[in-house]
C-alpha positions as MATLAB code, in Angstrom:
seq = 'MSVDPGGSGDGALPRNAPPGGAGHPLDPPDGAAVGGSATDGPVPGDPNRAPAVRDMFARIAPGYDRANQFMSMGIDRAWRRIAIRTLRENAKGDILDLCAGTMDFTAALAPGARSVVALDFCAPMLEAGMAKIPAGANVRTVCADARALPLPDASFDAIVIGFGIRNVPEPERALAEARRVLRPGGVMVVVDFFRPTTLAQKFFAGTYNRVVLPIVGGLVTGDASAYRYLAGSMAAWYDRAGFEAACRTAGFTTVAGRELFPPVASLVDARVGA';
ca = [
      22.683   94.080  -88.650;
      23.847   90.640  -87.597;
      26.695   88.363  -88.580;
      25.714   86.136  -91.521;
      27.247   82.700  -90.755;
      28.584   81.653  -94.099;
      26.349   84.002  -96.057;
      22.944   82.542  -95.158;
      21.749   85.873  -93.784;
      18.706   86.877  -91.846;
      17.045   89.393  -94.118;
      16.892   90.955  -97.545;
      20.133   91.847  -99.257;
      20.971   95.507  -99.639;
      20.689   96.955 -103.113;
      23.362   95.523 -105.436;
      25.056   93.576 -102.640;
      26.013   90.056 -103.660;
      24.045   87.179 -102.188;
      25.700   84.875  -99.725;
      25.876   81.128  -99.978;
      26.792   78.085  -97.961;
      29.573   78.508  -95.409;
      33.036   77.112  -95.977;
      34.497   75.672  -92.776;
      38.177   76.300  -92.161;
      38.772   73.126  -90.217;
      41.079   70.582  -91.942;
      39.753   67.109  -92.879;
      39.297   64.533  -90.161;
      42.684   63.203  -89.160;
      44.660   66.145  -90.602;
      47.223   67.863  -88.408;
      46.093   71.154  -86.973;
      48.534   74.043  -86.733;
      48.075   74.882  -83.059;
      45.069   74.878  -80.803;
      43.187   77.228  -78.526;
      45.588   76.316  -75.742;
      49.001   76.254  -77.456;
      48.198   78.850  -80.130;
      48.788   78.909  -83.868;
      52.222   78.369  -85.455;
      53.246   81.083  -87.992;
      53.494   79.606  -91.469;
      51.777   76.335  -90.582;
      49.423   75.463  -93.483;
      46.848   73.972  -91.069;
      46.841   76.851  -88.560;
      43.457   78.332  -89.511;
      41.314   76.834  -86.690;
      43.896   77.961  -84.093;
      44.099   81.453  -85.632;
      40.318   81.729  -85.539;
      40.265   80.689  -81.879;
      43.019   83.162  -81.132;
      41.120   86.073  -82.662;
      37.915   85.042  -80.911;
      39.801   85.292  -77.574;
      41.281   88.735  -78.205;
      38.266   90.237  -80.043;
      36.902   92.142  -76.998;
      40.139   94.046  -76.464;
      41.434   94.065  -80.040;
      40.509   97.658  -80.981;
      41.696   99.044  -77.616;
      45.101   97.320  -78.057;
      45.383   98.712  -81.604;
      44.729  102.242  -80.358;
      47.610  101.952  -77.917;
      50.005  100.300  -80.341;
      49.410  102.330  -83.488;
      48.771  105.780  -81.953;
      46.297  106.366  -84.778;
      48.778  105.742  -87.611;
      46.664  102.869  -88.905;
      43.796  105.299  -89.546;
      46.102  107.348  -91.789;
      47.127  104.215  -93.674;
      43.437  103.322  -94.245;
      42.708  106.812  -95.563;
      45.556  106.398  -98.077;
      44.177  103.023  -99.133;
      40.685  104.456  -99.653;
      42.048  107.307 -101.761;
      43.891  104.684 -103.854;
      40.496  103.105 -104.739;
      39.550  106.369 -106.516;
      36.096  106.162 -108.152;
      35.744  102.466 -107.268;
      35.221  103.567 -103.617;
      31.698  104.651 -104.631;
      30.675  101.195 -105.860;
      30.167   97.743 -104.313;
      33.053   96.956 -101.984;
      34.290   93.787 -100.265;
      36.158   94.270  -97.016;
      38.027   90.939  -96.988;
      39.462   89.650  -93.710;
      37.469   92.517  -92.269;
      38.235   91.902  -88.571;
      36.479   94.547  -86.456;
      35.452   96.403  -89.632;
      37.529   99.599  -89.515;
      37.673   99.707  -93.312;
      33.941   98.931  -93.568;
      33.051  101.824  -91.241;
      35.220  104.244  -93.204;
      33.928  103.145  -96.631;
      30.194  102.738  -95.861;
      29.130  106.426  -96.068;
      30.403  106.794  -99.638;
      29.906  103.301 -101.048;
      26.850  101.797 -102.782;
      27.261   98.703 -100.607;
      29.924   97.049  -98.439;
      30.244   93.376  -97.550;
      32.449   92.762  -94.516;
      33.763   89.188  -94.566;
      35.858   87.471  -91.955;
      36.282   83.881  -90.669;
      35.923   84.922  -87.002;
      32.387   85.924  -86.014;
      33.400   87.481  -82.662;
      35.675   89.933  -84.505;
      32.824   91.029  -86.756;
      30.517   91.301  -83.752;
      33.049   93.469  -81.931;
      33.039   95.972  -84.818;
      29.327   96.315  -85.374;
      28.993   99.397  -83.220;
      31.209  101.302  -85.697;
      28.774  100.977  -88.574;
      26.601  104.093  -89.203;
      22.860  103.564  -88.815;
      21.248  102.846  -92.165;
      24.542  102.004  -93.861;
      24.281   99.507  -96.737;
      26.513   96.944  -95.003;
      26.282   93.174  -94.829;
      28.483   90.942  -92.710;
      29.490   87.396  -93.745;
      31.431   84.858  -91.702;
      33.301   82.729  -94.218;
      36.662   81.526  -95.515;
      38.725   83.896  -97.695;
      39.930   80.852  -99.637;
      36.416   79.849 -100.748;
      34.234   82.986 -100.882;
      30.502   82.258 -100.853;
      30.009   85.113 -103.357;
      29.231   85.249 -107.102;
      31.741   86.035 -109.809;
      32.234   89.713 -110.723;
      30.303   91.034 -107.706;
      32.485   93.933 -106.582;
      34.121   97.103 -107.874;
      36.754   97.096 -105.151;
      38.272   94.947 -102.438;
      40.167   96.181  -99.407;
      42.286   93.947  -97.150;
      43.753   95.477  -94.015;
      46.261   93.450  -92.059;
      44.387   90.201  -92.600;
      45.535   88.126  -95.582;
      48.774   87.371  -93.783;
      46.760   85.159  -91.466;
      45.213   83.109  -94.288;
      46.850   79.752  -95.049;
      47.250   79.334  -98.799;
      47.035   83.075  -99.523;
      47.299   82.278 -103.255;
      43.820   80.732 -103.096;
      42.505   83.855 -101.331;
      44.020   86.054 -104.045;
      42.485   83.895 -106.790;
      39.100   84.193 -105.082;
      39.493   87.957 -104.784;
      40.246   88.165 -108.459;
      37.202   86.015 -109.232;
      34.709   88.268 -107.436;
      36.081   91.558 -108.902;
      34.346   93.118 -111.836;
      36.264   94.274 -114.974;
      38.028   97.492 -114.047;
      38.079   96.469 -110.397;
      40.800   97.195 -107.871;
      42.126   95.415 -104.765;
      44.097   97.448 -102.199;
      46.050   95.618  -99.520;
      47.654   97.242  -96.477;
      49.817   94.894  -94.423;
      53.105   94.218  -92.707;
      55.283   92.355  -95.151;
      58.543   90.629  -94.378;
      61.106   93.433  -94.088;
      63.918   93.605  -96.617;
      65.680   96.975  -95.990;
      67.690   97.965  -92.954;
      65.142  100.586  -91.928;
      62.266   98.111  -92.229;
      64.149   95.479  -90.229;
      64.938   97.985  -87.481;
      61.385   99.296  -87.149;
      59.812   95.874  -87.573;
      62.183   94.218  -85.126;
      61.547   96.841  -82.444;
      57.812   97.000  -82.973;
      57.086   93.349  -83.485;
      59.307   91.833  -80.818;
      58.821   94.466  -78.120;
      55.723   96.637  -78.558;
      53.273   94.041  -79.901;
      53.634   91.362  -77.209;
      53.942   93.779  -74.288;
      51.177   96.216  -75.132;
      48.888   93.634  -76.743;
      49.356   91.297  -73.800;
      48.653   94.007  -71.228;
      45.461   95.203  -72.943;
      43.993   91.839  -74.017;
      45.602   89.533  -71.451;
      46.909   87.324  -74.297;
      50.575   88.060  -75.014;
      50.907   84.760  -76.950;
      48.474   86.036  -79.610;
      50.638   89.047  -80.233;
      53.776   86.968  -80.306;
      52.090   84.929  -83.042;
      51.199   88.109  -84.969;
      54.802   89.246  -84.783;
      56.013   85.873  -85.939;
      53.526   85.769  -88.788;
      55.252   88.717  -90.389;
      58.586   86.919  -90.479;
      56.896   83.869  -92.096;
      55.090   86.000  -94.702;
      55.879   87.311  -98.170;
      58.082   90.293  -98.644;
      56.228   92.926 -100.719;
      57.786   91.940 -104.041;
      56.804   88.323 -103.486;
      53.234   89.323 -102.660;
      53.021   91.527 -105.752;
      54.191   88.537 -107.844;
      51.471   86.377 -106.256;
      48.859   88.953 -107.216;
      50.031   88.823 -110.827;
      49.879   85.029 -110.799;
      46.300   85.252 -109.472;
      45.287   87.210 -112.553;
      45.649   90.897 -111.591;
      46.924   92.765 -114.617;
      48.490   95.851 -113.004;
      50.193   95.600 -109.647;
      52.126   98.284 -107.833;
      53.354   98.619 -104.233;
      54.806  101.279 -102.025;
      56.090  101.724  -98.510;
      54.008  103.686  -96.066;
      55.334  105.823  -93.205;
      56.694  104.772  -90.804;
      58.352  101.963  -92.807;
      56.642   99.071  -91.065;
      53.600   98.728  -93.397;
      53.178   98.763  -97.161;
      50.343   99.181  -99.615;
      49.792   97.040 -102.705;
      47.445   98.248 -105.494;
      46.281   95.373 -107.740;
      43.961   96.054 -110.670;
      41.902   94.142 -113.242;
      41.652   95.318 -116.832;
      38.383   96.820 -117.977;
];
């Protein structure tokens, strides 16, 4: 299995997996302002930050999983299990792991799914996760932009997004694309850190984001600035109610969210009518 740059691929598609297409570069037009660079880092909330975010993830990709193991103490695996249970029967169909990163969701879903496409805009992150994929799994990787998916309409029964859409400028476009590639009766499950609104969320998020993330992430990956950006990105992001409203605007007919434990992450379940 190799990373498909923009969906061009290097072999036959797995059964029922959607074909890829031309890549969609994330760089802004010539002359446009760029939200950070490989040297000064991305700016949370900057609409032109995508190239800098991609460079940042490329830098931390080799140590990304090791840092997560230290920082989450395995709690993120429990959150993913809850998300997969939320997919119900759709977990057995064709699945898109959107903003897949190092493919933790892909690895967990592959044994029971008909096919999984892992899509991310940072090829080194996908490459760092390849060792997790079981031999013979019906998995395809695609390096592309979540705002312009090189995938056909109505290609998937389910979409999972784990801690990734927060890093996409114009997330409304990414949600509209997710809705486009879902089949009737499809479901999208998002697990992420949303902007805290309750006292408990603010306490946990403040402690974790401002202290744990930069210190532990910096020690493990050697790039504390990347983890300061990730902490800042949560403050510049939707709260959960706002994200649920954005899902409805994108065309999802049934949207529900809930807090996970500990109260730093939440799950949003967005469905399409049959």
